[in-house]
Structures are given as structure tokens and as C-alpha cells.
C-alpha positions in Angstrom: 58.8 74.3 174.8 62.6 74.1 175.8 64.5 75.8 178.8 66.6 75.3 181.7 63.4 74.4 183.9 61.6 72.2 180.7 60.9 69.2 180.1 63.4 69.2 177.4 66.0 71.8 177.3 68.2 73.0 173.9 71.6 70.1 174.3 69.7 68.1 171.9 67.4 69.9 170.2 69.4 73.4 168.8 66.6 76.2 168.7 66.0 77.5 164.9 63.3 78.7 162.7 61.8 77.8 159.5 64.0 79.7 156.3 66.9 80.9 158.9 70.2 79.5 158.4 71.3 80.2 162.2 71.0 78.4 165.5 71.4 78.5 168.8 72.7 74.9 171.1 73.4 74.7 174.7 77.0 73.3 175.2 77.2 69.7 176.4 80.2 70.0 178.1 79.5 73.7 180.1 76.0 73.2 180.9 74.1 76.4 180.3 76.2 78.0 177.9 74.3 78.9 174.4 75.7 78.4 171.3 75.2 80.1 167.7 76.3 78.8 165.0 75.1 78.0 160.8 74.2 75.7 159.2 75.7 76.1 155.4 78.6 74.3 155.4 76.9 71.3 156.8 79.6 70.4 159.6 78.6 69.7 163.1 78.4 71.6 165.7 80.4 69.5 168.3 83.8 70.1 165.4 82.8 73.2 163.8 84.8 76.5 164.1 82.2 78.2 163.9 80.5 78.8 166.8 80.3 82.0 169.4 79.7 81.8 172.9 76.4 83.4 174.1 77.7 85.4 177.4 75.2 87.7 178.8 76.3 91.2 180.8 75.5 93.0 183.5 77.5 96.0 183.6 80.1 94.5 181.2 80.7 91.5 183.4 79.4 87.5 182.4 76.6 86.5 184.5 75.2 83.3 184.5 71.6 83.4 183.4 68.5 80.8 182.7 66.6 80.3 178.9 63.5 80.0 177.6 63.1 79.2 174.1 59.3 78.4 172.2 58.5 79.0 168.1 58.8 83.0 168.6 61.7 83.5 170.1 64.6 82.8 172.7 64.9 84.5 175.6 67.8 84.4 178.5 67.3 85.6 182.0 69.8 86.5 185.0 68.0 88.5 188.2 65.5 90.4 185.7 68.4 91.3 183.6 67.1 89.9 180.0 68.2 89.4 176.0 65.8 88.1 173.5 66.7 86.2 169.9 64.5 86.7 167.5 65.2 84.7 164.3 64.1 85.4 160.5 63.7 83.8 157.2 65.7 86.9 155.4 68.8 86.1 156.2 69.4 88.1 159.6 68.3 87.4 163.1 67.5 90.1 165.9 68.6 90.5 169.6 67.2 92.9 172.4 68.6 93.5 175.5 66.5 95.2 179.3 68.9 95.9 181.7 71.9 93.5 179.8 73.9 93.1 176.8 75.1 90.7 174.7 78.7 89.2 173.7 79.4 86.9 171.2 82.6 85.2 171.0 84.3 82.8 168.4 84.8 79.6 169.9 86.1 76.6 168.1 84.5 73.7 169.3 87.2 71.3 168.0 89.7 73.7 170.2 91.0 75.9 167.4 89.9 79.2 169.1 89.0 82.0 166.6 90.6 80.9 163.2 87.5 80.5 161.6 87.3 84.6 161.4 89.2 85.7 158.2 89.1 89.3 158.8 86.9 92.1 160.8 86.1 95.6 159.7 84.3 98.4 160.0 81.8 99.4 156.7 82.6 103.0 155.6 79.6 104.1 156.0 79.4 103.6 159.2 76.4 101.5 159.6 78.0 98.2 161.3 80.8 95.7 160.9 81.2 92.6 159.0 83.0 89.2 159.4 84.1 87.2 157.2 84.1 83.6 158.4 85.4 81.8 155.0 83.3 78.5 154.3 80.4 79.6 157.3 80.2 82.8 155.5 79.9 86.0 156.5 77.8 88.5 159.1 77.2 91.9 159.1 76.8 93.2 163.2 74.5 96.3 163.3 73.4 98.2 166.6 69.9 99.5 166.3 70.1 100.9 170.0 72.3 101.1 172.2 76.4 100.3 171.9 78.7 98.4 170.5 81.7 97.4 170.5 84.5 94.9 169.1 87.2 93.1 169.9 89.8 91.1 168.3 93.8 89.5 168.4 95.4 88.6 165.7 98.5 86.1 166.5 100.9 87.0 163.9 103.1 84.0 164.4 100.3 81.4 163.6 98.7 84.1 161.1 95.2 83.6 162.3 93.0 85.0 165.1 92.9 84.3 168.8 90.4 86.5 169.4 86.8 87.9 168.3 84.2 89.5 170.4 80.9 91.0 169.9 79.7 92.9 172.6 76.0 94.8 172.1 75.8 97.5 175.5 72.4 98.5 176.6 72.4 102.6 175.9 73.0 104.6 179.8 70.0 105.8 179.8 67.2 103.5 178.7 69.3 100.5 180.0 68.0 98.7 176.7 69.5 97.5 172.7 68.1 96.5 170.1 70.4 95.1 167.5 71.0 93.0 164.2 73.2 90.3 163.1 73.1 89.3 158.6 74.0 86.0 157.8 74.9 85.8 153.9 77.5 84.1 151.8 79.1 87.0 149.2 76.9 90.3 149.9 74.1 91.3 152.1 70.7 90.5 150.9 68.1 93.3 151.2 66.4 93.2 154.0 63.9 96.2 154.1 62.7 97.9 157.0 63.3 96.3 160.2 59.9 95.4 161.9 59.0 96.1 165.4 60.8 93.3 167.4 57.2 92.4 169.7 55.6 92.2 165.6 58.8 89.6 164.2 57.9 87.1 167.2 55.0 87.3 166.4 55.1 86.8 163.0 57.1 83.7 164.0 54.3 82.2 165.8 51.9 82.5 163.1 54.4 81.2 160.4 54.5 78.2 162.5 50.9 77.9 163.2 50.5 78.6 159.3 52.9 75.6 158.6 51.4 73.1 161.1 47.9 73.4 159.3 49.4 71.4 156.7 49.6 68.2 159.5 46.0 66.5 160.8 45.1 66.4 164.0 46.9 63.7 166.2 45.1 61.5 168.1 43.7 62.4 171.2 46.2 62.9 174.4 49.3 63.6 171.6 48.6 66.6 171.3 52.0 68.4 173.0 54.0 65.9 171.9 52.6 66.6 167.9 53.4 69.9 168.6 57.2 69.7 169.4 57.2 66.7 165.8 55.6 69.6 164.0 57.9 72.6 165.5 60.9 70.4 164.4 60.0 70.1 161.2 58.9 73.8 160.5 62.6 74.9 162.0 64.4 71.8 159.9 62.3 73.2 156.5 65.2 75.3 154.1 64.1 78.5 151.9 65.3 78.0 148.0 69.1 79.7 148.6 72.7 78.2 147.8 72.4 74.8 146.8 68.6 74.4 147.2 66.4 75.5 144.2 63.3 74.9 146.5 62.8 74.4 150.4 63.9 71.0 151.3 63.7 69.7 154.9 67.2 68.7 156.7 67.9 65.9 158.5 69.4 68.0 161.5 70.3 71.8 162.1 73.8 71.6 164.0 74.6 68.3 163.7 74.1 66.2 160.5 73.3 69.3 158.2 71.8 68.3 155.2 69.1 67.5 153.0 68.6 63.6 151.9 66.2 62.8 149.1 64.8 60.3 150.5 64.0 62.0 153.6 61.6 64.9 151.6 59.9 61.6 151.1 59.4 60.6 154.6 58.2 64.2 155.3 55.7 64.0 152.5 53.5 60.9 154.1 52.4 63.0 157.1 51.6 66.4 155.4 47.6 65.3 154.3 46.0 68.3 154.8 48.2 69.6 151.9 48.4 67.4 149.4 49.7 69.7 146.4 53.0 70.7 149.3 53.5 66.5 149.9 53.8 66.1 146.3 55.8 68.8 146.1 58.1 67.6 149.0 58.3 63.8 146.4 58.8 65.6 143.4 61.7 68.8 144.5 64.6 65.7 144.7 64.3 65.1 140.6 66.0 68.7 140.2 69.7 66.9 140.6 68.3 63.5 138.7 71.0 62.9 136.8 69.8 62.9 133.4 71.5 60.0 132.0 71.2 57.8 134.7 68.3 58.6 136.5 70.2 58.1 139.4 68.8 60.0 142.2 71.6 62.3 144.6 72.3 61.0 148.2 72.4 64.2 150.4 73.2 67.9 149.3 73.1 71.3 151.5 72.8 74.6 151.2 76.9 75.0 150.0 77.2 71.3 148.6 75.0 70.6 145.5 73.8 67.1 145.4 76.6 64.2 146.0 77.2 60.6 145.5 75.8 58.0 148.2 72.3 56.2 147.7 68.8 55.4 149.4 66.3 53.4 148.7 63.6 54.3 146.6 61.3 55.1 149.0 58.8 57.9 146.6 56.7 54.6 145.6 56.3 53.9 149.3 54.9 56.8 150.1 52.9 58.0 147.0 51.0 54.4 148.4 50.3 55.9 151.8 49.1 59.2 150.2 47.2 57.1 147.4 45.8 54.9 150.3 44.8 58.2 152.4 43.9 61.1 150.4 43.2 59.4 147.0 45.1 60.3 143.7 43.6 63.5 142.9 46.2 65.9 144.2 48.2 65.4 140.9 46.6 66.7 137.3 47.2 65.3 134.2 50.3 67.8 133.5 52.3 66.8 136.4 51.6 63.6 135.9 53.1 64.1 132.4 55.9 65.9 134.0 57.0 63.3 136.5 56.4 60.4 135.1 59.6 59.8 133.0 61.5 61.2 136.0 59.8 58.3 138.5 60.2 55.9 135.4 64.0 56.7 135.0 64.3 56.6 138.6 63.2 52.8 138.7 65.1 51.4 135.7 68.2 53.2 137.2 67.7 50.6 139.6 67.2 47.7 137.6 69.8 48.4 135.2 73.1 49.6 138.0 71.4 47.2 140.5 70.2 44.6 139.2 70.7 40.9 140.6 71.8 39.4 137.2 69.1 37.2 136.8 67.3 38.6 133.7 64.3 40.5 135.4 63.3 43.0 137.9 65.1 41.3 141.3 67.8 43.8 142.9 71.0 43.5 144.3 72.7 45.6 147.1 76.0 46.6 146.5 76.2 48.7 150.5 74.1 48.8 153.1 73.3 52.8 153.1 71.2 50.8 149.5 69.0 49.6 151.6 68.3 52.2 154.2 70.0 49.9 156.9 73.4 50.9 157.6 74.5 48.7 160.2 72.3 45.9 160.0 72.9 41.9 160.6 70.5 41.5 157.0 74.0 42.0 155.3 76.4 39.8 157.6 77.1 37.9 154.8 78.2 40.5 152.3 77.6 41.5 149.2 76.4 41.6 146.1 72.6 41.3 148.1 69.4 40.5 147.0 67.6 42.3 149.8 63.5 41.8 150.0 63.1 45.2 151.7 64.7 47.1 148.2 62.4 44.8 146.0 59.7 45.8 148.4 60.4 49.2 147.3 60.6 48.5 144.0 57.2 47.2 143.6 55.4 50.0 145.0 57.5 52.1 142.9 56.4 50.1 139.4 53.0 50.5 140.7 52.7 54.3 141.3 54.7 54.8 137.9 51.6 52.8 136.2 49.9 55.5 138.0 51.3 58.2 136.6 51.1 56.8 133.0 47.6 55.9 132.9 47.3 60.2 134.3 49.1 61.7 132.0 48.1 62.2 128.3 51.2 61.0 126.6 52.6 57.6 128.7 49.6 55.9 129.0 50.7 52.7 127.6 52.8 52.5 129.3 50.7 51.5 132.3 49.9 47.7 131.6 54.2 47.3 131.6 55.1 48.8 134.3 51.7 46.8 136.5 53.2 43.5 134.6 56.6 43.8 136.3 55.2 44.9 139.5 53.1 41.5 139.3 56.3 39.7 138.8 58.6 41.2 141.1 55.8 40.6 143.8 55.4 37.1 143.4 59.7 36.1 143.0 59.9 38.1 146.6 57.2 36.0 147.8 58.1 32.3 146.2 61.5 32.7 146.5 62.6 35.1 149.5 59.6 34.1 152.0 60.8 31.1 154.0 57.8 30.5 156.1 58.5 32.4 159.5 60.3 35.7 157.4 61.8 37.2 154.5 65.0 36.6 153.9 68.0 38.2 151.6 70.4 36.0 149.7 74.1 36.4 149.2 75.2 33.8 145.9 71.8 32.3 146.6 72.8 31.4 150.1 70.2 32.8 152.6 71.9 35.4 155.1 70.8 33.8 159.0 69.7 37.1 160.8 67.5 38.5 162.9 67.4 41.8 162.2 64.0 43.6 162.0 64.5 44.5 157.9 63.4 40.9 157.1 59.8 41.7 157.9 60.0 45.2 156.1 57.9 44.4 152.9 54.7 44.0 155.0 54.4 47.6 153.5 53.2 45.6 150.4 50.1 45.2 152.4 47.4 43.5 151.2 48.8 42.7 148.1 50.5 39.7 150.4 49.0 36.6 151.0 46.9 36.7 154.3 48.8 34.2 155.2 52.4 35.8 155.3 50.0 39.0 156.8 49.5 36.7 159.9 52.6 35.1 160.3 53.8 38.8 160.6 51.8 40.3 162.6 52.4 37.4 164.7 56.5 38.3 164.6 55.9 41.5 165.5 53.8 41.2 168.1 55.6 38.3 170.4 57.5 40.4 173.6 60.6 40.1 173.7 61.7 39.6 170.6 61.6 42.4 167.9 58.6 43.7 170.3 59.8 45.8 172.9 57.7 47.8 175.9 59.1 50.9 173.6 58.3 50.1 170.3 59.9 47.5 167.8 63.7 46.4 168.1 65.8 47.0 165.0 67.7 43.6 165.8 65.6 40.3 167.5 66.7 40.7 171.6 67.4 37.4 170.9 70.0 38.1 168.7 73.9 37.7 170.2 74.4 40.7 167.3 72.1 43.3 169.0 74.4 46.5 170.1 72.7 49.3 171.7 75.7 51.1 171.6 77.4 53.1 168.2 74.9 50.8 166.3 71.6 52.5 164.7 69.2 49.9 163.2 71.2 46.3 164.9 69.7 46.9 168.1 68.1 49.8 168.9 64.6 51.1 168.8 64.0 53.8 166.0 61.6 55.3 164.4 62.0 55.2 160.2 61.3 51.3 161.3 58.8 51.4 163.2 56.9 54.0 161.0 57.1 51.9 158.2 56.0 48.5 159.8 53.2 50.0 161.7 51.5 51.8 158.5 52.6 48.4 156.5 50.4 46.4 159.5 48.2 49.4 159.0 47.8 48.9 155.7 47.6 44.9 155.2 44.6 45.5 158.1 46.4 44.6 161.1 45.3 47.8 162.3 45.2 46.7 166.2 48.7 45.3 166.4 49.9 48.4 164.2 48.3 51.0 167.3 49.7 49.1 169.7 53.5 49.6 168.1 52.9 53.4 167.0 51.5 53.9 170.8 54.3 52.6 172.7 56.9 54.5 170.3 55.3 57.9 170.8 54.8 57.7 173.9 58.4 56.9 174.4 59.3 59.9 172.6 57.2 62.1 174.2 58.8 60.8 177.3 62.4 60.9 176.2 62.7 63.3 173.2 61.9 62.6 169.2 65.0 61.3 168.6 65.8 59.0 165.9 66.9 56.0 168.0 66.7 54.7 171.5 68.1 52.0 173.5 65.5 49.8 174.7 67.1 47.8 177.3 70.5 48.4 179.6 71.3 45.0 179.2 71.5 42.7 176.4 68.4 39.8 176.7 71.0 37.6 174.9 73.4 37.0 177.0 72.5 39.1 180.6 75.9 41.1 179.7 75.5 45.2 180.4 74.8 46.8 177.1 77.2 49.2 175.5 76.9 53.0 176.9 78.3 55.8 174.7 78.5 59.6 176.3 76.2 61.3 174.8 76.0 63.7 172.5 77.2 61.4 169.8 74.7 59.0 167.7 72.5 56.9 170.3 71.0 58.4 172.9 72.6 61.2 172.7 71.7 62.2 168.9 70.1 65.5 168.9 66.2 65.0 167.8 65.6 65.1 164.0 63.3 66.1 161.4 63.5 62.3 159.8 62.0 61.2 163.5 59.8 63.9 163.6 58.1 63.3 160.4 57.6 59.4 161.7 56.3 60.5 164.7 53.4 63.1 163.0 52.6 60.3 160.8 52.0 57.4 163.5 49.9 60.4 165.5 47.7 61.6 162.9 47.3 57.5 161.0 48.6 54.6 162.7 46.7 55.8 165.5 44.9 57.9 165.0 42.5 55.4 163.4 
């Protein structure tokens, strides 16, 4: 899947496993060097103090190596000498060597040496060495077979370590070694007996295969891309540990190592062969809902509880898609009873704290992040802004709440009220925020003159919109050279002077989430041909370039002919690492938009 001689390497996509905090990535600046870290803190690998260089040793000296990784293990090879890493979901990983030793040397990504270490000491029972790495947790190093040595240098002047090095060396007779490294916060977790290494690798493959069963088959010709996308989601899935009460899916492992509530709903949309898991993914974020306001948090990580920040009420869109695709029988009466008040409080949070002040349910946003369009020209006139996208999400959320009320035992009388509110907001959206060509945002009652793709996102409402609006949106989205590019829909019109492909996320780049939402919306509106064409363009490019969040469509700006902004990766542009957010969007398009 990933390797020195493979189509993709580990520069943009780290090697990881479902339920493991450990990841391994290739150093961008020292090509061929793999580095090991963990995502307890959510700190990106390019600034983390907790990164270990991985060196393959032959006769005690570092040797240049190649590597190959798949869902089972990661292998390093140097002239036949081999190291193999296998991660587990039990807070440790294993490594073995044949004709080779392993050196793990702590080296801060921000030039701070080994300062992350607060102490490294042999345990009294002789079982191994434990290292304390402050907020990065602890590591327990144990040699199962072979030899083991630790080297440290403490700088008294700086009161910190300048060298932390752990070497696992092969047995002099067998030429082999095997080791385990445990990763935990306070004390080592029970791990049982170490299983046979080959069985561990086999179990990893089996676990990935089981996880893959929650997805439908992709459209013919996209099997390889679908496997990569499923692997990305699987390798970003947490277990219930730290601040996670239930498993969630991280945005990224080595960069933005956090779970976003709305992204859990994105993941749910593709899990059509396991509706119960899809439903759980949508519901899990409400375990951190504010009981006073109904607010759902923006982000959380292993070590940090739910934080501030806010994203759109995406749950309605996700559930509307699931209902349309597989029905609603996966929601029992008791589940509807449990979740109705939570989703109702979430909807009322928006209309209470983000009301536009018109005496109805029209919403006004105070931050670009509240829309999901972080740097869109839609908000060029400032705030508060009445955003048609937020209203579309709210309409779908209200309809979903009405359905839950109908399926519940205690809230059935609330059904008609929610449907009435949804219909009224839909009528307002159409009559006041559609200008005949596109949906528009307004600031102080004045339309925003924007060429953002966001102007068409209310197509998510499908056939709730009048045919003339559906036809116009489909026409605009399939006109070559405006929003439609050879690789999918650009987030800003190519005719816009504001389009940028540099550090911008959704002001010109072709991004996975927006392409998924709009193609699903077109499909719901009856425009299957148009939806499939756009989805194929995006997914074909993802298969060529990797499953990153967004791509630069051109190397010049079409509006003025100037050379497009280029940034040195890996950063949040073409160098943005692979992410589960883009992977789940690819899976939805492959299995439902294109497959249809």
C-alpha cells in the first residue's frame, strides 16, 4: 500500500492502526527516514517534541533502508536485514528484527532535542525501562528476545535531556530480536500474553477486513481507491480511552489529531452496510453536549475534552442521506426517545444563539468556521452574515427531528411543529435568498457579491427545491471553467479574482467535503448524470494524487493569468496529509454517487 517504491509513501499518510495511539511517518526533510510519534496531545508532527528517529542497525551502525507498509505491518529492509513493526489496539506495539537492530532516538521536530523526556529509568523488577514524557505520556521498553541498551545524556545547564537513545540488538546466535513498546498515560495497562508475531500481523489484517464490511462495494474500477480510503478511516479510529467515551474517528493522525463532531457524521454517511454503527457515529458527539444551551462542541482529542469552536449542524444532512438510502428502520423507538431531546436542543441552540433577529428561524453566523467554509469569499463583507448553507442544514435537521418525534413514544405531538418550522424556513430561503442564478448570503440585508461554491450548497435539499432552481444549479455546476474543473468542483469560481490555491482551504481549491455534499445534493435532486460526472473527476484525481483534503486545480489563476500561489509542502495545501475527512467523502461518492 505505502512504501519507498510504491505509488504512495508515508510522507503525507502516516502508518497507523485502529485503536492505537502510535503512528510512523516519513520525514519530509530527510527522505527515507521514518519517525515514530503518538497523538495523545493532538500536537502536529512538524512541531512535536515527541518524535523518535527510526534507525535500522547492521552490526550496531545505522544503515539506509527501504520500507513497505500495509494493514498488517510496516517492514524496513537493508540488504536483506529486516525490521518489522506491528501495531496493536492494546496500548503497545511490537517490533522484530532479522539480521538487524533497531535504534529509537528522540529528536524534537522543533529543534529542542530530547527535552520531551522527563526521566528514563530501569524498573525494579528488571522487566524493562520506563520513560516519562510529560503530556505525551509514558513508554515502557521491553526486550522479549535479543539484547537491549539505553543511552542518555542530561544537560545540567539546561536541566533537560540532550540525548535519549534506545537500542534493541539481535541475539548473537540467532541474529534476531523481538521487543514490545507500551504507550500509556499513568501506569502500564494490562496486555496479557504477547501473541505470536505472525499471528499479530494476521489479526491486524483480519481486523481491517472486518471493519471494511461496514461499507458497500465501490463502483467498478475504483476498488483500489476504496481500499485506501477504508484503510485511512480504520487507521484513524480511536478506542474508548482518554477523553473519548466511545470510539471516534480522528481528522488526522500526525497533524490535526482531533475528532470533530460534524466529521463523525461525514463518516456515518458511508457506513451503509452497518446502519447501527452509522447511527452511533452520529450520536456519539452528543455525550459532550452542553446541557444548558444544547451546544455540541467543536473538537476533542485523547488528552483534551470537548473544546470551543463550532461547526454546522451536519447531522440532519447525514441522516437525511441515510434515510433516503437505507430507510429509518435502524432507529428503534427507544433510540428515537433517547436522541430526540438531544437533537431538538441542538437545533434550538442555533435558533436561540444564532438568530438573525427576524422573529423566525433564519440564522446569522459570526464566524466562517460556523459555516464549514473557513476562508470563503461568502463572508467577505463581514458578520453577522445570513448564510443560506446554514439554513439548508437547519431545514434538514428540523425534518430529521420531526421524524424522530414520530418514531418516539413521548414526543409524537412535536412532529407537526418541527415540520412547520422546516417548511417556513425553506420558503424563506427560496423567496429571499435565491436571486435567480444562485443562493446568496446577506450582511445587513445587502447581498454579498461572492463567487463561492457555497452559493450552491443548498442543493443538498434535493427535490424540496423548485425544478427551476435545481436546473439552474445543475447548469452552473457543470459549466466548464467556472466552478467545474478537470478534477472536480473548485470552491471559488475560476473567474473570481479572489480565487487562491495557496494556504486557502475553500477559496479556490478542489476540496473533498464540498464535492461530496454537492454531488449527493445533485443526486437527491434527480441530477444523477451531473453528480456522477463531478464525483468521477474528483475520485479519479484522488486515485492519482492521494486522499488529501484539497487540490490546486491549476498552476495559474484563470481570472488573471498569474502564477498560482505555491507553498512548500507539507503544509495545509497540496502537502496536507491524507485525512479521514476526505476519505469518508471519497467512500460516499464511490459507493453511492458513482455506483448508482
